[in-house]
Each structure stands twice: as structure tokens, then as C-alpha cells.
Biotite code that builds the C-alpha atoms (Angstrom):
import biotite.structure as struc

atoms = struc.array([
    struc.Atom([-81.130, 30.217, 48.316], chain_id="A", res_id=1, res_name="MET", atom_name="CA", element="C"),
    struc.Atom([-77.794, 28.740, 47.258], chain_id="A", res_id=2, res_name="ALA", atom_name="CA", element="C"),
    struc.Atom([-74.991, 28.382, 49.751], chain_id="A", res_id=3, res_name="THR", atom_name="CA", element="C"),
    struc.Atom([-71.321, 28.681, 48.987], chain_id="A", res_id=4, res_name="ALA", atom_name="CA", element="C"),
    struc.Atom([-69.177, 25.669, 49.748], chain_id="A", res_id=5, res_name="THR", atom_name="CA", element="C"),
    struc.Atom([-65.442, 25.717, 50.221], chain_id="A", res_id=6, res_name="ALA", atom_name="CA", element="C"),
    struc.Atom([-63.337, 23.399, 48.123], chain_id="A", res_id=7, res_name="THR", atom_name="CA", element="C"),
    struc.Atom([-59.795, 22.266, 48.690], chain_id="A", res_id=8, res_name="ALA", atom_name="CA", element="C"),
    struc.Atom([-57.219, 24.429, 46.955], chain_id="A", res_id=9, res_name="ALA", atom_name="CA", element="C"),
    struc.Atom([-55.269, 22.738, 44.205], chain_id="A", res_id=10, res_name="ARG", atom_name="CA", element="C"),
    struc.Atom([-51.658, 23.605, 43.467], chain_id="A", res_id=11, res_name="PRO", atom_name="CA", element="C"),
    struc.Atom([-51.229, 25.830, 40.441], chain_id="A", res_id=12, res_name="VAL", atom_name="CA", element="C"),
    struc.Atom([-49.077, 24.390, 37.690], chain_id="A", res_id=13, res_name="ARG", atom_name="CA", element="C"),
    struc.Atom([-47.070, 26.378, 35.177], chain_id="A", res_id=14, res_name="GLY", atom_name="CA", element="C"),
    struc.Atom([-48.792, 26.804, 31.858], chain_id="A", res_id=15, res_name="SER", atom_name="CA", element="C"),
    struc.Atom([-47.274, 25.951, 28.497], chain_id="A", res_id=16, res_name="LYS", atom_name="CA", element="C"),
    struc.Atom([-46.634, 29.653, 27.946], chain_id="A", res_id=17, res_name="SER", atom_name="CA", element="C"),
    struc.Atom([-44.416, 30.030, 31.020], chain_id="A", res_id=18, res_name="THR", atom_name="CA", element="C"),
    struc.Atom([-42.451, 26.800, 31.091], chain_id="A", res_id=19, res_name="LYS", atom_name="CA", element="C"),
    struc.Atom([-39.657, 28.212, 28.902], chain_id="A", res_id=20, res_name="HIS", atom_name="CA", element="C"),
    struc.Atom([-39.177, 31.468, 30.839], chain_id="A", res_id=21, res_name="ALA", atom_name="CA", element="C"),
    struc.Atom([-35.640, 31.882, 32.167], chain_id="A", res_id=22, res_name="VAL", atom_name="CA", element="C"),
    struc.Atom([-35.134, 33.342, 35.658], chain_id="A", res_id=23, res_name="VAL", atom_name="CA", element="C"),
    struc.Atom([-32.045, 34.652, 37.495], chain_id="A", res_id=24, res_name="THR", atom_name="CA", element="C"),
    struc.Atom([-31.750, 35.460, 41.247], chain_id="A", res_id=25, res_name="PRO", atom_name="CA", element="C"),
    struc.Atom([-32.430, 39.214, 40.818], chain_id="A", res_id=26, res_name="ILE", atom_name="CA", element="C"),
    struc.Atom([-35.476, 38.503, 38.665], chain_id="A", res_id=27, res_name="THR", atom_name="CA", element="C"),
    struc.Atom([-37.063, 35.689, 40.657], chain_id="A", res_id=28, res_name="LYS", atom_name="CA", element="C"),
    struc.Atom([-40.000, 38.036, 41.135], chain_id="A", res_id=29, res_name="LYS", atom_name="CA", element="C"),
    struc.Atom([-40.225, 38.765, 37.406], chain_id="A", res_id=30, res_name="LEU", atom_name="CA", element="C"),
    struc.Atom([-41.394, 36.555, 34.584], chain_id="A", res_id=31, res_name="ARG", atom_name="CA", element="C"),
    struc.Atom([-41.612, 38.481, 31.299], chain_id="A", res_id=32, res_name="PRO", atom_name="CA", element="C"),
    struc.Atom([-44.685, 37.766, 29.208], chain_id="A", res_id=33, res_name="LEU", atom_name="CA", element="C"),
    struc.Atom([-44.828, 37.152, 25.472], chain_id="A", res_id=34, res_name="GLY", atom_name="CA", element="C"),
    struc.Atom([-41.794, 38.351, 23.548], chain_id="A", res_id=35, res_name="ASP", atom_name="CA", element="C"),
    struc.Atom([-40.478, 40.617, 26.312], chain_id="A", res_id=36, res_name="ARG", atom_name="CA", element="C"),
    struc.Atom([-37.111, 40.440, 28.056], chain_id="A", res_id=37, res_name="VAL", atom_name="CA", element="C"),
    struc.Atom([-35.712, 41.950, 31.264], chain_id="A", res_id=38, res_name="VAL", atom_name="CA", element="C"),
    struc.Atom([-32.519, 43.924, 30.573], chain_id="A", res_id=39, res_name="VAL", atom_name="CA", element="C"),
    struc.Atom([-30.020, 45.310, 33.057], chain_id="A", res_id=40, res_name="GLN", atom_name="CA", element="C"),
    struc.Atom([-28.643, 48.465, 31.392], chain_id="A", res_id=41, res_name="PRO", atom_name="CA", element="C"),
    struc.Atom([-24.857, 48.773, 31.472], chain_id="A", res_id=42, res_name="SER", atom_name="CA", element="C"),
    struc.Atom([-23.384, 51.426, 33.752], chain_id="A", res_id=43, res_name="ALA", atom_name="CA", element="C"),
    struc.Atom([-23.309, 54.961, 32.441], chain_id="A", res_id=44, res_name="ARG", atom_name="CA", element="C"),
    struc.Atom([-19.998, 56.711, 31.930], chain_id="A", res_id=45, res_name="GLU", atom_name="CA", element="C"),
    struc.Atom([-19.188, 58.903, 34.937], chain_id="A", res_id=46, res_name="GLU", atom_name="CA", element="C"),
    struc.Atom([-16.136, 60.544, 33.396], chain_id="A", res_id=47, res_name="MET", atom_name="CA", element="C"),
    struc.Atom([-14.898, 61.286, 29.886], chain_id="A", res_id=48, res_name="THR", atom_name="CA", element="C"),
    struc.Atom([-11.606, 59.883, 28.620], chain_id="A", res_id=49, res_name="LYS", atom_name="CA", element="C"),
    struc.Atom([-9.982, 63.252, 29.266], chain_id="A", res_id=50, res_name="SER", atom_name="CA", element="C"),
    struc.Atom([-11.105, 63.196, 32.932], chain_id="A", res_id=51, res_name="GLY", atom_name="CA", element="C"),
    struc.Atom([-14.116, 65.529, 32.864], chain_id="A", res_id=52, res_name="ILE", atom_name="CA", element="C"),
    struc.Atom([-16.885, 64.399, 35.252], chain_id="A", res_id=53, res_name="VAL", atom_name="CA", element="C"),
    struc.Atom([-20.294, 64.127, 33.556], chain_id="A", res_id=54, res_name="ILE", atom_name="CA", element="C"),
    struc.Atom([-23.298, 65.234, 35.677], chain_id="A", res_id=55, res_name="PRO", atom_name="CA", element="C"),
    struc.Atom([-26.402, 63.000, 35.798], chain_id="A", res_id=56, res_name="ASP", atom_name="CA", element="C"),
    struc.Atom([-28.459, 65.485, 33.789], chain_id="A", res_id=57, res_name="THR", atom_name="CA", element="C"),
    struc.Atom([-25.994, 65.433, 30.860], chain_id="A", res_id=58, res_name="ALA", atom_name="CA", element="C"),
    struc.Atom([-25.596, 61.658, 30.632], chain_id="A", res_id=59, res_name="LYS", atom_name="CA", element="C"),
    struc.Atom([-27.084, 59.829, 27.693], chain_id="A", res_id=60, res_name="GLU", atom_name="CA", element="C"),
    struc.Atom([-29.422, 56.915, 28.210], chain_id="A", res_id=61, res_name="LYS", atom_name="CA", element="C"),
    struc.Atom([-27.563, 53.624, 27.825], chain_id="A", res_id=62, res_name="PRO", atom_name="CA", element="C"),
    struc.Atom([-28.422, 51.526, 24.798], chain_id="A", res_id=63, res_name="GLN", atom_name="CA", element="C"),
    struc.Atom([-26.496, 48.446, 25.845], chain_id="A", res_id=64, res_name="GLU", atom_name="CA", element="C"),
    struc.Atom([-27.265, 45.907, 28.535], chain_id="A", res_id=65, res_name="GLY", atom_name="CA", element="C"),
    struc.Atom([-27.341, 42.282, 29.636], chain_id="A", res_id=66, res_name="ARG", atom_name="CA", element="C"),
    struc.Atom([-30.469, 40.111, 29.466], chain_id="A", res_id=67, res_name="ILE", atom_name="CA", element="C"),
    struc.Atom([-31.552, 38.762, 32.863], chain_id="A", res_id=68, res_name="LEU", atom_name="CA", element="C"),
    struc.Atom([-34.807, 36.994, 31.928], chain_id="A", res_id=69, res_name="ALA", atom_name="CA", element="C"),
    struc.Atom([-36.540, 35.992, 28.687], chain_id="A", res_id=70, res_name="VAL", atom_name="CA", element="C"),
    struc.Atom([-40.259, 35.512, 28.078], chain_id="A", res_id=71, res_name="GLY", atom_name="CA", element="C"),
    struc.Atom([-41.629, 32.409, 26.349], chain_id="A", res_id=72, res_name="PRO", atom_name="CA", element="C"),
    struc.Atom([-42.287, 34.152, 23.008], chain_id="A", res_id=73, res_name="GLY", atom_name="CA", element="C"),
    struc.Atom([-45.211, 35.796, 21.252], chain_id="A", res_id=74, res_name="ARG", atom_name="CA", element="C"),
    struc.Atom([-48.224, 33.741, 20.171], chain_id="A", res_id=75, res_name="ILE", atom_name="CA", element="C"),
    struc.Atom([-48.636, 33.877, 16.392], chain_id="A", res_id=76, res_name="LEU", atom_name="CA", element="C"),
    struc.Atom([-51.943, 34.116, 14.499], chain_id="A", res_id=77, res_name="ASP", atom_name="CA", element="C"),
    struc.Atom([-51.966, 30.356, 13.897], chain_id="A", res_id=78, res_name="ASP", atom_name="CA", element="C"),
    struc.Atom([-51.711, 29.682, 17.663], chain_id="A", res_id=79, res_name="GLY", atom_name="CA", element="C"),
    struc.Atom([-48.069, 28.595, 17.646], chain_id="A", res_id=80, res_name="LYS", atom_name="CA", element="C"),
    struc.Atom([-45.445, 30.300, 19.790], chain_id="A", res_id=81, res_name="ARG", atom_name="CA", element="C"),
    struc.Atom([-42.687, 32.337, 18.141], chain_id="A", res_id=82, res_name="GLU", atom_name="CA", element="C"),
    struc.Atom([-39.133, 31.195, 18.938], chain_id="A", res_id=83, res_name="GLN", atom_name="CA", element="C"),
    struc.Atom([-37.144, 33.762, 20.950], chain_id="A", res_id=84, res_name="MET", atom_name="CA", element="C"),
    struc.Atom([-33.804, 34.739, 19.368], chain_id="A", res_id=85, res_name="ASP", atom_name="CA", element="C"),
    struc.Atom([-32.448, 35.932, 22.720], chain_id="A", res_id=86, res_name="LEU", atom_name="CA", element="C"),
    struc.Atom([-31.284, 34.058, 25.801], chain_id="A", res_id=87, res_name="LYS", atom_name="CA", element="C"),
    struc.Atom([-30.291, 34.878, 29.364], chain_id="A", res_id=88, res_name="LYS", atom_name="CA", element="C"),
    struc.Atom([-26.830, 36.436, 29.555], chain_id="A", res_id=89, res_name="GLY", atom_name="CA", element="C"),
    struc.Atom([-26.799, 37.912, 26.029], chain_id="A", res_id=90, res_name="ASP", atom_name="CA", element="C"),
    struc.Atom([-25.258, 41.371, 25.771], chain_id="A", res_id=91, res_name="LYS", atom_name="CA", element="C"),
    struc.Atom([-27.578, 43.435, 23.566], chain_id="A", res_id=92, res_name="VAL", atom_name="CA", element="C"),
    struc.Atom([-28.079, 46.841, 21.979], chain_id="A", res_id=93, res_name="LEU", atom_name="CA", element="C"),
    struc.Atom([-31.643, 48.169, 22.258], chain_id="A", res_id=94, res_name="TYR", atom_name="CA", element="C"),
    struc.Atom([-33.617, 51.161, 21.001], chain_id="A", res_id=95, res_name="ALA", atom_name="CA", element="C"),
    struc.Atom([-32.769, 54.320, 22.921], chain_id="A", res_id=96, res_name="LYS", atom_name="CA", element="C"),
    struc.Atom([-36.283, 55.016, 24.164], chain_id="A", res_id=97, res_name="TYR", atom_name="CA", element="C"),
    struc.Atom([-37.666, 51.478, 23.913], chain_id="A", res_id=98, res_name="GLY", atom_name="CA", element="C"),
    struc.Atom([-39.089, 49.542, 26.827], chain_id="A", res_id=99, res_name="GLY", atom_name="CA", element="C"),
    struc.Atom([-40.258, 50.395, 30.328], chain_id="A", res_id=100, res_name="THR", atom_name="CA", element="C"),
    struc.Atom([-37.814, 51.389, 33.057], chain_id="A", res_id=101, res_name="GLU", atom_name="CA", element="C"),
    struc.Atom([-38.368, 50.370, 36.688], chain_id="A", res_id=102, res_name="PHE", atom_name="CA", element="C"),
    struc.Atom([-36.466, 49.660, 39.906], chain_id="A", res_id=103, res_name="LYS", atom_name="CA", element="C"),
    struc.Atom([-36.438, 46.310, 41.685], chain_id="A", res_id=104, res_name="LEU", atom_name="CA", element="C"),
    struc.Atom([-34.559, 45.925, 44.953], chain_id="A", res_id=105, res_name="GLU", atom_name="CA", element="C"),
    struc.Atom([-32.651, 49.148, 44.234], chain_id="A", res_id=106, res_name="GLY", atom_name="CA", element="C"),
    struc.Atom([-31.503, 48.008, 40.800], chain_id="A", res_id=107, res_name="GLU", atom_name="CA", element="C"),
    struc.Atom([-32.481, 49.822, 37.582], chain_id="A", res_id=108, res_name="ASP", atom_name="CA", element="C"),
    struc.Atom([-34.003, 47.382, 35.100], chain_id="A", res_id=109, res_name="LEU", atom_name="CA", element="C"),
    struc.Atom([-35.804, 47.611, 31.779], chain_id="A", res_id=110, res_name="LEU", atom_name="CA", element="C"),
    struc.Atom([-38.497, 45.451, 30.173], chain_id="A", res_id=111, res_name="ILE", atom_name="CA", element="C"),
    struc.Atom([-38.131, 45.509, 26.395], chain_id="A", res_id=112, res_name="VAL", atom_name="CA", element="C"),
    struc.Atom([-40.002, 43.756, 23.599], chain_id="A", res_id=113, res_name="SER", atom_name="CA", element="C"),
    struc.Atom([-37.847, 41.529, 21.389], chain_id="A", res_id=114, res_name="GLN", atom_name="CA", element="C"),
    struc.Atom([-38.619, 43.824, 18.420], chain_id="A", res_id=115, res_name="LYS", atom_name="CA", element="C"),
    struc.Atom([-36.878, 46.716, 20.257], chain_id="A", res_id=116, res_name="ASP", atom_name="CA", element="C"),
    struc.Atom([-33.628, 44.726, 20.563], chain_id="A", res_id=117, res_name="ILE", atom_name="CA", element="C"),
    struc.Atom([-31.410, 45.905, 17.719], chain_id="A", res_id=118, res_name="LEU", atom_name="CA", element="C"),
    struc.Atom([-28.477, 43.482, 17.975], chain_id="A", res_id=119, res_name="ALA", atom_name="CA", element="C"),
    struc.Atom([-26.651, 40.929, 20.105], chain_id="A", res_id=120, res_name="ILE", atom_name="CA", element="C"),
    struc.Atom([-23.098, 42.016, 20.955], chain_id="A", res_id=121, res_name="VAL", atom_name="CA", element="C"),
    struc.Atom([-20.809, 39.026, 20.523], chain_id="A", res_id=122, res_name="GLU", atom_name="CA", element="C"),
    struc.Atom([-17.450, 38.947, 22.247], chain_id="A", res_id=123, res_name="SER", atom_name="CA", element="C"),
    struc.Atom([-14.471, 37.886, 20.177], chain_id="A", res_id=124, res_name="ARG", atom_name="CA", element="C"),
    struc.Atom([-12.304, 35.040, 21.477], chain_id="A", res_id=125, res_name="PRO", atom_name="CA", element="C"),
])
């Protein structure tokens, strides 16, 4: 009968796939995988320009947000990693119903694949 022996635990090191992941304070608990990014949707309009208050049920889903964390990139068929076009802090437009919504520490966040990001919004100087 074989007996189990305990071995000393070794510290876990980051793999090649996670060494390029970017993390901010709100997303310290999140590390997107592959070509995914964590997006903080921009605030929804509460009132129209003419002063009419919009109820929650009538508001449209936001399609604009700021990137909080970026995954390391998708692994291609030849084994190389795809370069991510996005970086932390980018203001982006994304597909209306793309990604997965969730709450972390009371904050609404979204995990979106890079292919669902439509454009980077650049500010003019």
C-alpha cells in the first residue's frame, strides 16, 4: 500500500501568458485571459438636454467605456501570442450587446473580447 507524503509548497510564478496583463486598483482581483479586456462603462445619461428625467427602464445600454485591465492576447494557431491593440486607460466604443456584465465591489464592469471593441476614442489636443 502506498502512502502519501507531504512536500514543501513552492511559490507559484507568473506564466508567460500572464506577465503582460495590466492591473489597476479596482481590478486587482481580475486578470483577463486571452484577448479579453475589463471595461468600465461610462455613466448613463440621467436627464435629456431639455431637462426630462430618463427612468432606468428607458435608458439605453452604454457603448462607450474606459479600459481598466488588458489580457495578454490570444494564442494563434502557430503558438505565438497575438499583440493587443488596446491598453489600460483607452476610451473605447464596444458592441452594444457584447461582453459579460458583472459587479465587483459595487461597481458595474464588463469583460469584452478585443474583437467586440469597435474603436478607440481619441481626444483631440
